[in-house]
RODO-2510 file (C-alpha; in nm, 4 decimals, decimal comma):
residues 107
     n   res          X          Y          Z
     1     x   -10,9025    23,9088    -0,8477
     2     x   -10,7582    24,0845    -1,1176
     3     x   -10,4324    24,0224    -0,9946
     4     x   -10,4798    23,6529    -0,9432
     5     x   -10,5612    23,6848    -1,3321
     6     x   -10,2310    23,9456    -1,3614
     7     x   -10,0238    23,6198    -1,1759
     8     x   -10,1989    23,3409    -1,3434
     9     x   -10,1193    23,5007    -1,7486
    10     x    -9,7559    23,5556    -1,6201
    11     x    -9,6859    23,2671    -1,5670
    12     x    -9,8277    23,1148    -1,8634
    13     x    -9,6677    23,3754    -2,0707
    14     x    -9,3314    23,2666    -1,8814
    15     x    -9,3714    22,8710    -1,9436
    16     x    -9,4074    22,9183    -2,2873
    17     x    -9,0410    23,0406    -2,3131
    18     x    -8,8389    22,8969    -1,9916
    19     x    -8,7823    22,5677    -2,1468
    20     x    -8,4195    22,6358    -2,2746
    21     x    -8,3774    22,7810    -1,9407
    22     x    -8,5069    22,4557    -1,7627
    23     x    -8,2497    22,2275    -1,9137
    24     x    -7,9303    22,4561    -1,8309
    25     x    -8,0728    22,4158    -1,4709
    26     x    -8,1251    22,0761    -1,5175
    27     x    -7,7495    22,0797    -1,6510
    28     x    -7,6166    22,3135    -1,4555
    29     x    -7,7630    22,0890    -1,0831
    30     x    -7,6387    21,7380    -1,2773
    31     x    -7,2541    21,9378    -1,2983
    32     x    -7,2742    22,1053    -0,9024
    33     x    -7,4039    21,7096    -0,7974
    34     x    -7,1362    21,5515    -1,0053
    35     x    -6,8181    21,8050    -0,8697
    36     x    -6,9978    21,7958    -0,4865
    37     x    -7,0850    21,4411    -0,5007
    38     x    -6,9917    21,1614    -0,7857
    39     x    -6,6127    21,2691    -0,7878
    40     x    -6,5006    21,2517    -0,4444
    41     x    -6,6668    20,9195    -0,4243
    42     x    -6,4991    20,7843    -0,6874
    43     x    -6,1821    20,8833    -0,5833
    44     x    -6,2284    20,6793    -0,2400
    45     x    -6,3324    20,4100    -0,3755
    46     x    -5,9967    20,3665    -0,6080
    47     x    -5,8329    20,4796    -0,2899
    48     x    -5,9555    20,2072    -0,0768
    49     x    -5,8976    19,9822    -0,4092
    50     x    -5,5421    20,0036    -0,4597
    51     x    -5,4892    19,9928    -0,0087
    52     x    -5,7021    19,6809    -0,0484
    53     x    -5,4473    19,6018    -0,3271
    54     x    -5,1214    19,7143    -0,1533
    55     x    -5,2178    19,5405     0,1438
    56     x    -4,8819    19,3246     0,3164
    57     x    -4,8396    19,1331     0,5667
    58     x    -4,8287    19,3118     0,8888
    59     x    -5,0426    19,5924     0,8250
    60     x    -5,2905    19,7521     1,0746
    61     x    -5,6939    19,6957     0,9149
    62     x    -6,0097    19,7511     1,0916
    63     x    -6,2879    19,5655     0,9664
    64     x    -6,6334    19,7128     0,8939
    65     x    -6,7498    19,5427     1,1906
    66     x    -6,4873    19,7239     1,3749
    67     x    -6,2468    19,4666     1,4607
    68     x    -5,9117    19,5835     1,4844
    69     x    -5,5869    19,3493     1,3858
    70     x    -5,2920    19,3172     1,1986
    71     x    -5,2715    19,1452     0,9032
    72     x    -5,1581    18,7777     0,8668
    73     x    -5,1917    18,6126     0,5275
    74     x    -5,3214    18,7546     0,2321
    75     x    -5,5086    18,4993    -0,0443
    76     x    -5,7222    18,6724    -0,3173
    77     x    -6,0734    18,7538    -0,2016
    78     x    -5,9573    18,6457     0,1712
    79     x    -5,7158    18,7811     0,4405
    80     x    -5,6360    18,6378     0,7731
    81     x    -5,5515    18,9218     1,0265
    82     x    -5,4551    18,8330     1,3589
    83     x    -5,6683    19,0238     1,6474
    84     x    -5,5748    18,9426     1,9514
    85     x    -5,2749    18,6828     2,0674
    86     x    -5,3698    18,4023     1,8564
    87     x    -5,6435    18,4330     1,7525
    88     x    -5,6992    18,4569     1,4008
    89     x    -5,9960    18,5536     1,1585
    90     x    -6,0389    18,5148     0,8021
    91     x    -6,2039    18,8134     0,6452
    92     x    -6,2862    18,9485     0,2851
    93     x    -6,0847    19,2208     0,1866
    94     x    -6,3942    19,4110     0,0855
    95     x    -6,4565    19,4558     0,4433
    96     x    -6,1306    19,5865     0,5929
    97     x    -6,0587    19,9772     0,5842
    98     x    -5,7632    20,1029     0,7688
    99     x    -5,6453    20,1789     1,1017
   100     x    -5,6016    20,5443     1,1166
   101     x    -5,6020    20,4553     1,5539
   102     x    -5,2071    20,5205     1,5243
   103     x    -5,1717    20,8430     1,3191
   104     x    -5,3908    21,0490     1,5521
   105     x    -5,2515    20,9237     1,8300
   106     x    -4,9001    21,0521     1,7393
   107     x    -5,0487    21,4122     1,6949
***
């Protein structure tokens, strides 16, 4: 019982002066989260936006649904992709990603 009172008393003393330590820990957690999560995600979003703005006829793309195709026509918000033979699909630019299958196959 005496040990429990010593632990509780030490805990109460630590809480009284621990306000600055708490804020330092919170700031450190936010900085680490920003470095490892938010910053790389923003960089990736900027790269994808740049890719979508620089699309040109003949580029190989993959839709968000996993459809591989070649860019046939580009509008302001949509892209017409040639899928197979004469099959063409009009998709939103935001659903497109790069086709890395050719670059990985050559390695």
